[in-house]
Every structure is written in structure tokens, then in C-alpha cells.
DOZA-145480 format. One record per residue (C-alpha): x, y, z; chain; residue in three letters. Coordinates in steps of 0.02 Angstrom, whole numbers, plus 50000, padded with zeros to 5 digits. Each point is the difference from the previous one (the first is absolute). Example, Ala and Ser with C-alpha at 12.3 -4.5 7.8 and 13.67 -1.06 7.14 Angstrom:
<fimars>
fimar X->50615 Y->49775 Z->50390 c->A r->ALA
fimar X->50069 Y->50172 Z->49967 c->A r->SER
</fimars>
This chain:
<fimars>
fimar X->50290 Y->50379 Z->51980 c->A r->MET
fimar X->49897 Y->49904 Z->50124 c->A r->SER
fimar X->49855 Y->49870 Z->49930 c->A r->GLY
fimar X->50007 Y->50047 Z->49805 c->A r->PRO
fimar X->50181 Y->49951 Z->49989 c->A r->THR
fimar X->49934 Y->49840 Z->49956 c->A r->ALA
fimar X->49901 Y->50057 Z->49848 c->A r->LEU
fimar X->50041 Y->49976 Z->49822 c->A r->ALA
fimar X->49960 Y->50186 Z->49972 c->A r->PHE
fimar X->50178 Y->50041 Z->49922 c->A r->ASP
fimar X->49990 Y->50132 Z->49894 c->A r->PRO
fimar X->50197 Y->49993 Z->49953 c->A r->TRP
fimar X->49991 Y->49811 Z->49974 c->A r->ASP
fimar X->50008 Y->49953 Z->49798 c->A r->PRO
fimar X->49905 Y->49861 Z->50052 c->A r->ALA
fimar X->49862 Y->50106 Z->50086 c->A r->PHE
fimar X->50008 Y->50107 Z->49850 c->A r->VAL
fimar X->49977 Y->49867 Z->49881 c->A r->ALA
fimar X->49833 Y->49951 Z->50081 c->A r->ASP
fimar X->49938 Y->50082 Z->50162 c->A r->PRO
fimar X->49825 Y->49924 Z->49987 c->A r->TYR
fimar X->50037 Y->49863 Z->50121 c->A r->PRO
fimar X->50071 Y->50126 Z->50138 c->A r->ALA
fimar X->49842 Y->50116 Z->49976 c->A r->TYR
fimar X->49894 Y->49845 Z->50048 c->A r->ALA
fimar X->50109 Y->49991 Z->50165 c->A r->GLU
fimar X->49971 Y->50166 Z->50027 c->A r->LEU
fimar X->49824 Y->50017 Z->49986 c->A r->ARG
fimar X->49988 Y->49841 Z->50108 c->A r->ASP
fimar X->50107 Y->50087 Z->50130 c->A r->ARG
fimar X->49896 Y->50128 Z->50014 c->A r->GLY
fimar X->49915 Y->50180 Z->49929 c->A r->ARG
fimar X->50143 Y->50109 Z->50035 c->A r->VAL
fimar X->50195 Y->49942 Z->50032 c->A r->ILE
fimar X->50135 Y->50110 Z->50059 c->A r->HIS
fimar X->50174 Y->49973 Z->49896 c->A r->TYR
fimar X->50147 Y->50081 Z->50084 c->A r->GLU
fimar X->50107 Y->49977 Z->49852 c->A r->PRO
fimar X->49900 Y->50152 Z->49925 c->A r->THR
fimar X->49913 Y->50057 Z->50154 c->A r->GLY
fimar X->49838 Y->49975 Z->49909 c->A r->GLN
fimar X->49849 Y->49930 Z->50018 c->A r->TRP
fimar X->49941 Y->49859 Z->49895 c->A r->LEU
fimar X->49818 Y->50010 Z->49946 c->A r->VAL
fimar X->49963 Y->49839 Z->49894 c->A r->PRO
fimar X->49805 Y->49984 Z->49991 c->A r->HIS
fimar X->49884 Y->50054 Z->49869 c->A r->HIS
fimar X->49872 Y->50080 Z->50101 c->A r->ALA
fimar X->50134 Y->50101 Z->50125 c->A r->ASP
fimar X->50104 Y->50057 Z->49833 c->A r->VAL
fimar X->49827 Y->50055 Z->49921 c->A r->SER
fimar X->49949 Y->50092 Z->50158 c->A r->ALA
fimar X->50154 Y->50084 Z->50046 c->A r->LEU
fimar X->50043 Y->50075 Z->49823 c->A r->LEU
fimar X->49830 Y->50080 Z->50024 c->A r->ARG
fimar X->50050 Y->50063 Z->50200 c->A r->ASP
fimar X->50044 Y->50157 Z->49996 c->A r->ARG
fimar X->50092 Y->50009 Z->50167 c->A r->ARG
fimar X->50142 Y->49910 Z->49900 c->A r->LEU
fimar X->50076 Y->50110 Z->49854 c->A r->GLY
fimar X->50149 Y->49993 Z->49871 c->A r->ARG
fimar X->50078 Y->50138 Z->50071 c->A r->THR
fimar X->50008 Y->50088 Z->50186 c->A r->TYR
fimar X->50080 Y->50145 Z->49954 c->A r->GLN
fimar X->49837 Y->50106 Z->49962 c->A r->HIS
fimar X->49976 Y->49971 Z->50196 c->A r->ARG
fimar X->50175 Y->49956 Z->50089 c->A r->PHE
fimar X->50173 Y->50048 Z->49985 c->A r->SER
fimar X->50096 Y->49839 Z->49999 c->A r->HIS
fimar X->50048 Y->50036 Z->50171 c->A r->GLU
fimar X->49833 Y->50006 Z->50060 c->A r->ASP
fimar X->49974 Y->49850 Z->49919 c->A r->PHE
fimar X->50144 Y->49915 Z->50084 c->A r->GLY
fimar X->50080 Y->49957 Z->49821 c->A r->ARG
fimar X->50185 Y->50066 Z->49939 c->A r->THR
fimar X->50003 Y->50106 Z->49865 c->A r->ALA
fimar X->50066 Y->49920 Z->49843 c->A r->PRO
fimar X->50192 Y->50026 Z->49960 c->A r->PRO
fimar X->50019 Y->50179 Z->49920 c->A r->ALA
fimar X->50082 Y->49913 Z->49841 c->A r->PHE
fimar X->49823 Y->49934 Z->49958 c->A r->GLN
fimar X->49919 Y->50159 Z->49977 c->A r->GLU
fimar X->49987 Y->50020 Z->49829 c->A r->PRO
fimar X->49896 Y->49822 Z->49996 c->A r->PHE
fimar X->49885 Y->50043 Z->50138 c->A r->HIS
fimar X->49966 Y->50170 Z->49930 c->A r->THR
fimar X->49950 Y->49913 Z->49848 c->A r->LEU
fimar X->49905 Y->49874 Z->50091 c->A r->ASN
fimar X->49927 Y->50090 Z->50122 c->A r->ASP
fimar X->49912 Y->50118 Z->49886 c->A r->HIS
fimar X->49892 Y->49861 Z->49902 c->A r->GLY
fimar X->49817 Y->49968 Z->50043 c->A r->MET
fimar X->50038 Y->49811 Z->50045 c->A r->LEU
fimar X->50106 Y->50077 Z->50151 c->A r->ASP
fimar X->49899 Y->50143 Z->50041 c->A r->LEU
fimar X->49839 Y->49995 Z->50114 c->A r->GLU
fimar X->49849 Y->50132 Z->49982 c->A r->PRO
fimar X->49986 Y->50155 Z->49962 c->A r->PRO
fimar X->50142 Y->49978 Z->49871 c->A r->ASP
fimar X->49961 Y->49828 Z->49955 c->A r->HIS
fimar X->49835 Y->50049 Z->49956 c->A r->THR
fimar X->50048 Y->50158 Z->49907 c->A r->ARG
fimar X->50114 Y->49904 Z->49891 c->A r->ILE
fimar X->49887 Y->49864 Z->49966 c->A r->ARG
fimar X->49866 Y->50086 Z->49953 c->A r->ARG
fimar X->50128 Y->50074 Z->49871 c->A r->LEU
fimar X->50080 Y->49846 Z->49931 c->A r->VAL
fimar X->49835 Y->49885 Z->49991 c->A r->SER
fimar X->49930 Y->50112 Z->49868 c->A r->LYS
fimar X->50121 Y->49901 Z->49892 c->A r->ALA
fimar X->49948 Y->49817 Z->50071 c->A r->PHE
fimar X->49823 Y->50027 Z->49991 c->A r->THR
fimar X->49922 Y->49840 Z->49893 c->A r->PRO
fimar X->49952 Y->50095 Z->49864 c->A r->ARG
fimar X->50181 Y->50076 Z->49974 c->A r->THR
fimar X->50073 Y->49841 Z->50014 c->A r->VAL
fimar X->49882 Y->49896 Z->49897 c->A r->GLU
fimar X->50043 Y->50135 Z->49869 c->A r->ARG
fimar X->50185 Y->49931 Z->50008 c->A r->LEU
fimar X->49933 Y->49825 Z->49979 c->A r->LYS
fimar X->50039 Y->49994 Z->49810 c->A r->PRO
fimar X->50181 Y->50054 Z->50012 c->A r->TYR
fimar X->50029 Y->49875 Z->50147 c->A r->VAL
fimar X->49937 Y->49869 Z->49897 c->A r->GLU
fimar X->50102 Y->50061 Z->49841 c->A r->ARG
fimar X->50159 Y->50033 Z->50101 c->A r->LEU
fimar X->49976 Y->49802 Z->50067 c->A r->ALA
fimar X->49980 Y->49928 Z->49860 c->A r->GLY
fimar X->50142 Y->50066 Z->49897 c->A r->GLU
fimar X->50104 Y->49946 Z->50168 c->A r->LEU
fimar X->49940 Y->49845 Z->49982 c->A r->VAL
fimar X->50041 Y->49975 Z->49824 c->A r->ASP
fimar X->50183 Y->50051 Z->50000 c->A r->GLY
fimar X->50009 Y->49858 Z->50148 c->A r->LEU
fimar X->49925 Y->49882 Z->49876 c->A r->VAL
fimar X->50098 Y->50062 Z->49843 c->A r->ALA
fimar X->50153 Y->49959 Z->50111 c->A r->ALA
fimar X->49938 Y->49828 Z->50056 c->A r->GLY
fimar X->49994 Y->50040 Z->50177 c->A r->GLY
fimar X->50114 Y->50107 Z->50114 c->A r->GLY
fimar X->49958 Y->50073 Z->50167 c->A r->ASP
fimar X->49820 Y->50041 Z->50041 c->A r->LEU
fimar X->50065 Y->50126 Z->50122 c->A r->LEU
fimar X->50097 Y->50120 Z->49900 c->A r->THR
fimar X->49927 Y->49963 Z->49846 c->A r->ASP
fimar X->49816 Y->50017 Z->50035 c->A r->VAL
fimar X->49965 Y->50023 Z->50210 c->A r->ALA
fimar X->50088 Y->50152 Z->50012 c->A r->GLU
fimar X->49997 Y->50102 Z->49841 c->A r->PRO
fimar X->49812 Y->50007 Z->49993 c->A r->LEU
fimar X->49971 Y->50089 Z->50181 c->A r->PRO
fimar X->50158 Y->50115 Z->49971 c->A r->VAL
fimar X->49930 Y->50056 Z->49835 c->A r->ALA
fimar X->49843 Y->50024 Z->50055 c->A r->VAL
fimar X->50020 Y->50091 Z->50164 c->A r->ILE
fimar X->50146 Y->50100 Z->49897 c->A r->ALA
fimar X->49872 Y->50051 Z->49882 c->A r->GLU
fimar X->49870 Y->50055 Z->50108 c->A r->MET
fimar X->50124 Y->50127 Z->50098 c->A r->LEU
fimar X->50081 Y->50051 Z->49837 c->A r->GLY
fimar X->50170 Y->49933 Z->50006 c->A r->ILE
fimar X->50074 Y->49986 Z->49825 c->A r->PRO
fimar X->50034 Y->49835 Z->49947 c->A r->GLU
fimar X->50199 Y->50031 Z->50003 c->A r->ALA
fimar X->50005 Y->50028 Z->50184 c->A r->ASP
fimar X->49905 Y->49839 Z->50039 c->A r->ARG
fimar X->50137 Y->49884 Z->50014 c->A r->ALA
fimar X->50072 Y->50082 Z->50172 c->A r->GLN
fimar X->49846 Y->50009 Z->50081 c->A r->LEU
fimar X->49990 Y->49803 Z->50036 c->A r->ARG
fimar X->50171 Y->50003 Z->50097 c->A r->PRO
fimar X->49966 Y->50145 Z->50087 c->A r->TRP
fimar X->49845 Y->49926 Z->50055 c->A r->SER
fimar X->50080 Y->49821 Z->50055 c->A r->ALA
fimar X->50127 Y->50107 Z->50110 c->A r->ASP
fimar X->49868 Y->50102 Z->50098 c->A r->ILE
fimar X->49897 Y->49866 Z->50040 c->A r->CYS
fimar X->50160 Y->49907 Z->50069 c->A r->GLY
fimar X->49944 Y->50105 Z->50152 c->A r->MET
fimar X->49830 Y->49921 Z->50021 c->A r->TYR
fimar X->50067 Y->49847 Z->50057 c->A r->GLU
fimar X->50036 Y->49944 Z->50188 c->A r->LEU
fimar X->50147 Y->50090 Z->50080 c->A r->ASN
fimar X->50097 Y->50050 Z->49837 c->A r->PRO
fimar X->50182 Y->50017 Z->50009 c->A r->SER
fimar X->50098 Y->50164 Z->49964 c->A r->GLU
fimar X->50050 Y->49934 Z->49819 c->A r->GLU
fimar X->49812 Y->49977 Z->49975 c->A r->THR
fimar X->49976 Y->50183 Z->50072 c->A r->ALA
fimar X->50128 Y->50079 Z->49910 c->A r->ARG
fimar X->49946 Y->49920 Z->49824 c->A r->LYS
fimar X->49833 Y->50074 Z->50052 c->A r->ALA
fimar X->50075 Y->50166 Z->50031 c->A r->VAL
fimar X->50073 Y->50006 Z->49847 c->A r->ARG
fimar X->49839 Y->49953 Z->49882 c->A r->ALA
fimar X->49922 Y->50135 Z->50111 c->A r->SER
fimar X->50105 Y->50122 Z->49945 c->A r->VAL
fimar X->50003 Y->49966 Z->49827 c->A r->GLU
fimar X->49826 Y->49965 Z->49980 c->A r->PHE
fimar X->49946 Y->50149 Z->50093 c->A r->SER
fimar X->50112 Y->50114 Z->49873 c->A r->GLY
fimar X->49935 Y->49912 Z->49848 c->A r->TYR
fimar X->49823 Y->50033 Z->50064 c->A r->LEU
fimar X->50060 Y->50195 Z->50036 c->A r->ARG
fimar X->50048 Y->50012 Z->49832 c->A r->GLU
fimar X->49845 Y->49927 Z->49918 c->A r->LEU
fimar X->49878 Y->50107 Z->50108 c->A r->ILE
fimar X->50105 Y->50160 Z->49943 c->A r->ALA
fimar X->49975 Y->49943 Z->49820 c->A r->ALA
fimar X->49817 Y->49979 Z->50029 c->A r->ARG
fimar X->49962 Y->50165 Z->50079 c->A r->ARG
fimar X->50072 Y->50070 Z->49820 c->A r->LYS
fimar X->49913 Y->49888 Z->49902 c->A r->GLU
fimar X->49856 Y->49893 Z->50101 c->A r->PRO
fimar X->49929 Y->49847 Z->49902 c->A r->GLY
fimar X->49869 Y->49872 Z->50011 c->A r->ASP
fimar X->50072 Y->49915 Z->50153 c->A r->ASP
fimar X->49988 Y->49984 Z->50167 c->A r->LEU
fimar X->50142 Y->50091 Z->50058 c->A r->VAL
fimar X->49941 Y->50134 Z->49886 c->A r->SER
fimar X->49833 Y->49975 Z->50111 c->A r->GLY
fimar X->50073 Y->50012 Z->50152 c->A r->LEU
fimar X->50099 Y->50174 Z->49967 c->A r->ILE
fimar X->49823 Y->50071 Z->49926 c->A r->ALA
fimar X->49896 Y->49985 Z->50169 c->A r->ALA
fimar X->49943 Y->50148 Z->50016 c->A r->HIS
fimar X->49890 Y->49975 Z->50169 c->A r->ASP
fimar X->50135 Y->50053 Z->50146 c->A r->GLU
fimar X->49910 Y->49887 Z->50110 c->A r->GLU
fimar X->50081 Y->49851 Z->49890 c->A r->ASP
fimar X->50145 Y->50065 Z->49919 c->A r->ARG
fimar X->50147 Y->49905 Z->50030 c->A r->LEU
fimar X->50184 Y->50062 Z->50042 c->A r->THR
fimar X->50121 Y->49963 Z->49882 c->A r->GLU
fimar X->50095 Y->49872 Z->50125 c->A r->GLN
fimar X->49804 Y->49906 Z->50022 c->A r->GLU
fimar X->49996 Y->50004 Z->49804 c->A r->MET
fimar X->50181 Y->49905 Z->49979 c->A r->ILE
fimar X->49939 Y->49883 Z->50146 c->A r->SER
fimar X->49844 Y->49969 Z->49930 c->A r->THR
fimar X->50082 Y->49952 Z->49826 c->A r->ALA
fimar X->50128 Y->49887 Z->50083 c->A r->VAL
fimar X->49874 Y->49915 Z->50092 c->A r->LEU
fimar X->49882 Y->49972 Z->49843 c->A r->LEU
fimar X->50155 Y->49924 Z->49904 c->A r->LEU
fimar X->50058 Y->49897 Z->50144 c->A r->ASN
fimar X->49824 Y->49951 Z->50050 c->A r->ALA
fimar X->49940 Y->49996 Z->49840 c->A r->GLY
fimar X->50114 Y->49862 Z->49932 c->A r->HIS
fimar X->50089 Y->49914 Z->50129 c->A r->GLU
fimar X->49849 Y->49901 Z->50062 c->A r->ALA
fimar X->49921 Y->49961 Z->49824 c->A r->THR
fimar X->50185 Y->49941 Z->49953 c->A r->VAL
fimar X->50000 Y->49888 Z->50158 c->A r->ASN
fimar X->49832 Y->49941 Z->49965 c->A r->ALA
fimar X->50018 Y->49946 Z->49836 c->A r->THR
fimar X->50143 Y->49883 Z->50027 c->A r->VAL
fimar X->49945 Y->49932 Z->50163 c->A r->ASN
fimar X->49843 Y->49958 Z->49904 c->A r->GLY
fimar X->50085 Y->49921 Z->49855 c->A r->TRP
fimar X->50106 Y->49890 Z->50124 c->A r->TRP
fimar X->49850 Y->49947 Z->50094 c->A r->ALA
fimar X->49915 Y->49955 Z->49835 c->A r->LEU
fimar X->50138 Y->49914 Z->49929 c->A r->PHE
fimar X->50005 Y->49888 Z->50187 c->A r->ARG
fimar X->49809 Y->49976 Z->49980 c->A r->ASN
fimar X->49996 Y->49927 Z->49837 c->A r->PRO
fimar X->49822 Y->49961 Z->50017 c->A r->ASP
fimar X->49963 Y->50172 Z->50027 c->A r->GLN
fimar X->50086 Y->50062 Z->49849 c->A r->LEU
fimar X->49927 Y->49876 Z->49899 c->A r->ALA
fimar X->49810 Y->50035 Z->50061 c->A r->ALA
fimar X->50055 Y->50206 Z->49972 c->A r->LEU
fimar X->50052 Y->49933 Z->49804 c->A r->ARG
fimar X->49847 Y->49936 Z->49983 c->A r->ALA
fimar X->49900 Y->50141 Z->50042 c->A r->ASP
fimar X->50054 Y->50183 Z->50004 c->A r->ARG
fimar X->49843 Y->50056 Z->50090 c->A r->SER
fimar X->50084 Y->49947 Z->50156 c->A r->LEU
fimar X->50136 Y->50140 Z->49958 c->A r->VAL
fimar X->49897 Y->50123 Z->50132 c->A r->PRO
fimar X->50006 Y->49871 Z->50146 c->A r->SER
fimar X->50170 Y->49922 Z->49946 c->A r->ALA
fimar X->50070 Y->50192 Z->50046 c->A r->VAL
fimar X->49925 Y->50019 Z->50157 c->A r->GLU
fimar X->50068 Y->49805 Z->50085 c->A r->GLU
fimar X->50159 Y->50022 Z->49925 c->A r->LEU
fimar X->50016 Y->50161 Z->50096 c->A r->MET
fimar X->49929 Y->49926 Z->50149 c->A r->ARG
fimar X->50098 Y->49835 Z->49974 c->A r->TYR
fimar X->50173 Y->50082 Z->49999 c->A r->ASP
fimar X->49973 Y->50191 Z->50031 c->A r->THR
fimar X->50157 Y->50106 Z->49950 c->A r->PRO
fimar X->49983 Y->50121 Z->50161 c->A r->LEU
fimar X->50015 Y->49866 Z->50154 c->A r->GLN
fimar X->49995 Y->50134 Z->50148 c->A r->LEU
fimar X->49938 Y->50172 Z->50019 c->A r->PHE
fimar X->50056 Y->50095 Z->50154 c->A r->GLU
fimar X->49888 Y->50135 Z->50107 c->A r->ARG
fimar X->50071 Y->50092 Z->50158 c->A r->TRP
fimar X->49879 Y->49997 Z->50151 c->A r->VAL
fimar X->49953 Y->50193 Z->50039 c->A r->LEU
fimar X->49884 Y->49957 Z->50128 c->A r->ASP
fimar X->50006 Y->49841 Z->50103 c->A r->GLU
fimar X->49907 Y->49864 Z->49936 c->A r->ILE
fimar X->49922 Y->49818 Z->50059 c->A r->GLU
fimar X->50023 Y->49846 Z->49914 c->A r->VAL
fimar X->49926 Y->49836 Z->50058 c->A r->ASP
fimar X->50036 Y->50042 Z->50193 c->A r->GLY
fimar X->50176 Y->50064 Z->49955 c->A r->THR
fimar X->50021 Y->50221 Z->50010 c->A r->VAL
fimar X->50132 Y->50057 Z->49873 c->A r->ILE
fimar X->50041 Y->50151 Z->50059 c->A r->PRO
fimar X->50039 Y->50176 Z->49903 c->A r->ARG
fimar X->50167 Y->49996 Z->49910 c->A r->GLY
fimar X->49981 Y->49814 Z->49960 c->A r->ALA
fimar X->50003 Y->49949 Z->49830 c->A r->GLU
fimar X->49890 Y->49859 Z->49917 c->A r->ILE
fimar X->50045 Y->49898 Z->49841 c->A r->ALA
fimar X->49821 Y->49949 Z->49922 c->A r->MET
fimar X->50053 Y->49832 Z->49912 c->A r->LEU
fimar X->49917 Y->50011 Z->49840 c->A r->PHE
fimar X->50082 Y->49829 Z->49950 c->A r->GLY
fimar X->49909 Y->49927 Z->50150 c->A r->SER
fimar X->49835 Y->50080 Z->49993 c->A r->ALA
fimar X->49984 Y->49941 Z->49813 c->A r->ASN
fimar X->50021 Y->49810 Z->50048 c->A r->HIS
fimar X->49889 Y->50006 Z->50160 c->A r->ASP
fimar X->49879 Y->49862 Z->50001 c->A r->PRO
fimar X->49878 Y->50088 Z->50108 c->A r->ALA
fimar X->49964 Y->50107 Z->49847 c->A r->VAL
fimar X->50059 Y->49872 Z->49846 c->A r->PHE
fimar X->49948 Y->49830 Z->49975 c->A r->THR
fimar X->50169 Y->49905 Z->49971 c->A r->ALA
fimar X->50108 Y->50130 Z->49982 c->A r->PRO
fimar X->50157 Y->49933 Z->49966 c->A r->GLU
fimar X->49903 Y->49938 Z->49834 c->A r->ARG
fimar X->50010 Y->50106 Z->49841 c->A r->LEU
fimar X->49829 Y->50008 Z->49956 c->A r->ASP
fimar X->49989 Y->50122 Z->49838 c->A r->LEU
fimar X->49792 Y->49949 Z->50021 c->A r->THR
fimar X->49994 Y->50078 Z->50177 c->A r->ARG
fimar X->49854 Y->50104 Z->49997 c->A r->ALA
fimar X->50012 Y->50089 Z->50191 c->A r->GLU
fimar X->50176 Y->50070 Z->49989 c->A r->ASN
fimar X->50006 Y->50161 Z->50132 c->A r->PRO
fimar X->50184 Y->49991 Z->49990 c->A r->HIS
fimar X->50108 Y->50133 Z->50078 c->A r->ILE
fimar X->50123 Y->50018 Z->49863 c->A r->SER
fimar X->49953 Y->50192 Z->49964 c->A r->PHE
fimar X->49999 Y->50047 Z->50159 c->A r->SER
fimar X->49830 Y->50096 Z->50093 c->A r->ALA
fimar X->49946 Y->50152 Z->50069 c->A r->GLY
fimar X->50066 Y->50167 Z->49965 c->A r->ILE
fimar X->50145 Y->49928 Z->49921 c->A r->HIS
fimar X->49929 Y->49889 Z->49891 c->A r->TYR
fimar X->50102 Y->49963 Z->49851 c->A r->CYS
fimar X->49943 Y->50159 Z->49867 c->A r->ILE
fimar X->50073 Y->49908 Z->49857 c->A r->GLY
fimar X->49902 Y->49839 Z->50025 c->A r->ALA
fimar X->49890 Y->50031 Z->49865 c->A r->PRO
fimar X->50138 Y->50029 Z->49873 c->A r->LEU
fimar X->50104 Y->49841 Z->50063 c->A r->ALA
fimar X->49855 Y->49887 Z->49981 c->A r->ARG
fimar X->49996 Y->50065 Z->49810 c->A r->ILE
fimar X->50169 Y->49962 Z->49980 c->A r->GLU
fimar X->50010 Y->49835 Z->50081 c->A r->LEU
fimar X->49842 Y->49933 Z->49895 c->A r->ALA
fimar X->50089 Y->50085 Z->49842 c->A r->ALA
fimar X->50168 Y->49908 Z->50024 c->A r->SER
fimar X->49915 Y->49830 Z->50044 c->A r->MET
fimar X->49879 Y->50011 Z->49862 c->A r->THR
fimar X->50127 Y->50040 Z->49877 c->A r->ALA
fimar X->50118 Y->49845 Z->50052 c->A r->LEU
fimar X->49855 Y->49888 Z->49987 c->A r->LEU
fimar X->49936 Y->50053 Z->49837 c->A r->GLU
fimar X->50191 Y->50023 Z->49916 c->A r->ARG
fimar X->50100 Y->49884 Z->50095 c->A r->ALA
fimar X->49893 Y->49845 Z->50048 c->A r->PRO
fimar X->50144 Y->49881 Z->50002 c->A r->THR
fimar X->50090 Y->50113 Z->50135 c->A r->LEU
fimar X->50097 Y->49891 Z->50112 c->A r->SER
fimar X->50125 Y->50034 Z->50139 c->A r->LEU
fimar X->50185 Y->49968 Z->49937 c->A r->ALA
fimar X->50101 Y->50001 Z->50157 c->A r->THR
fimar X->49954 Y->50010 Z->50201 c->A r->GLU
fimar X->49978 Y->50170 Z->50049 c->A r->PRO
fimar X->50107 Y->50089 Z->50137 c->A r->ARG
fimar X->49905 Y->50104 Z->50129 c->A r->ARG
fimar X->50045 Y->50174 Z->50056 c->A r->LYS
fimar X->50090 Y->49987 Z->50164 c->A r->PRO
fimar X->49869 Y->50147 Z->50053 c->A r->ASN
fimar X->49864 Y->49957 Z->50120 c->A r->PHE
fimar X->49891 Y->50152 Z->49987 c->A r->VAL
fimar X->49977 Y->50019 Z->49815 c->A r->ILE
fimar X->49981 Y->49834 Z->49939 c->A r->ARG
fimar X->50075 Y->49961 Z->49827 c->A r->GLY
fimar X->50131 Y->49890 Z->49896 c->A r->LEU
fimar X->50156 Y->50050 Z->49927 c->A r->GLU
fimar X->49934 Y->49942 Z->49817 c->A r->GLY
fimar X->49882 Y->49878 Z->49931 c->A r->LEU
fimar X->50085 Y->49902 Z->49853 c->A r->THR
fimar X->49846 Y->49925 Z->49873 c->A r->VAL
fimar X->50012 Y->49933 Z->49837 c->A r->ARG
fimar X->49876 Y->49954 Z->49866 c->A r->LEU
</fimars>
């Protein structure tokens, strides 16, 4: 590719994945929009542009509400991927109005601040129990012992998924989320397809059971929506449940381990947090900014746009770099410094516009609950071994985070 070949931006390079932030600084210096040939995308690295484009209705998460693949100059995905795309394309994250509006209106009732606040005692109790287990064992893997089970249990509880069935949710989710990386391999696609078929089959049975015997859960609530205008098809219900399960824990899990890894690397900030628990809310925001679990978010150009004199045609794909936006010195003072007292923190980690994360209030409660429980019940927590980064770039996380007391 011309020009940008010299860039350090390389999502498949382990050194870049380990620390993409210097490459982002280079991208921001290069310009406001940069064409990246290996993925055919336009990279957007600046906070102001990412923030504006997330709200720009000339862009969409899908184009199929307006164009066929052929009209849009795109090739339809291979036929074997159909189960994944059926599942993915009926979830509200990949829909545009009016379908997006209809589904979000219904689901948002479960995520109002009042509803989420009612969950707080359950979340805090569960976080305490998980941390007690870690303490009793003298340490362990923060990822599998605390970070994962907390949000998985919370979102499964909301959806009414029985406890005995929850162990399979995380592997299904991980296989499906592999498709959100850049240029996924055929093996990744086949794993995602298998997980999509199994997950959909499981939820179809759960929905059938809830139709016969409704409970006090979100799946029963979606079935009971009597307003014809809002009613969901069975496929929309399945896709919504999968989206809530995937989005409802994937980001929280990675934010937890990314955050604690950052704290261990910045012992002065960890000491300040241990000395003053009132910093927990601002710490949650700063850790989300500092090493965000979602580094890139894609949009299709539905109608030609112009960014800084560069015309981006209809049919192009834009890659908004959340990780870069969150380190933009035009918005954040000393962005490379972890500062848990940072007052002005308009990070973009929960997105913006109509696709702003519906679960953001719940994620904040979960992150604060696990952090508080670890500060109070494991005050001598320290890193046992240097963690390994997952090879993924888009969804940023660790293979594990081994800690000791």
C-alpha cells in the first residue's frame, strides 16, 4: 500500500497488539483519516472525528436495510457462514432504524438506571463471594476466578438462563466474537458458525420453555410484549439474547483484567486507590479509557462523506479507533499517564449515538463492585506472573492474570 506501509499500525503483529498506543500517536500525526489497504478500511484515529462519526446517520452498522451486497459493491459472505450472519444480523447492534429502534425500545426497559440499581446488591454480594474464594485459595487467576463469573452470572440471571447451563455460554461467546477481528480466518469462521448453531438451538428451547412457563426474566418479558409495534420475531429474540450475553460480559471481563494489569504497572495509582476508596468511580472511568477492551468499531458509508478534505465514497468501511481516540492529547491531558483522579474523562469506550452501549450502567456497577471487593478483601493482592496478551486486536484482553496474596 502506498504511504501508510511505513506505519507501525499492524493489527496482526504481536508487538503492536501488546502496545498499540505509540502507533496510534503516529496515525493521529499522519492525518484525520488514513486508508489502510490490508483491510480496505479508512482508519479514523482522532477523538473529535470518532465522536462525530458515531452520531452521523450517513454511516450504518449494516447496509442491507438499503442496499443488496451487489448494489453496495460488496461480495456476499460464503454460504457456510449463514448461521453466524443470521444470528448476528438480527441483533440490534447490527441493525439500523426502524428495526433497531423497535428492539432497543423493548430491551432498554431492562437497563433503566432504576432497574440496574435494583441489581446492585446482588452484584456486590456475588463479587464479594468470588473474591472470598480467591482469598481462601491464596490467589489464582483473576480472569477465571472473578472477572469472568461475575458478569456472566449477572446477565444470565437477567435473561433467566439456569445456573447449570451457564458454563457453555463463555466458550460460545468467545467463538462468535472471533468474527469481529479483522479479516478472520476460515477456521475462526467455522468455529463461529458451530457456536451460532448451538447457541441458537439452546435459546430456541429456552424460549419454548418460557412460553409455556413464563418467569420474572428478560426472555419472558420479550415474549410477553403485547404491543404489535414492538413485538420481536423468534430470531430477533435469539439474536438479542446472544448480543446481550456477548456484549454483557465480554467487555466487562476484559476491562477488569486490563484495568488490574494497568494498576499493577502503576503502583503509585494502586496505592492511591487503596488509600482512598472514594476514587473507585473515577478509577473505573480512567481504566476504561486507558486500555479500552474494544479498540475498533466499524461503520459502513451509506452516503458519501468528507473528512478533512478526503471524500469517502458510499460502500467504503470506516474503522473508528476507540483506543486512539481515548489517548488523543487534544482531549486528554497527558493521555499516556494513568490518572485515577482524572476529572474530565469523555472516553468513548461505550461508543456514542444510537448504538451507545445499552449495558453501560450495569457494566459500571459490575466493575466498581469487583474493584471494591478486591480492595477491601484482598488488600495485599499482587501480580504473580507477567500476563500474556490475547492475540486479538479488536477485542483487547489477556489470556489470564495470575495474582497472589
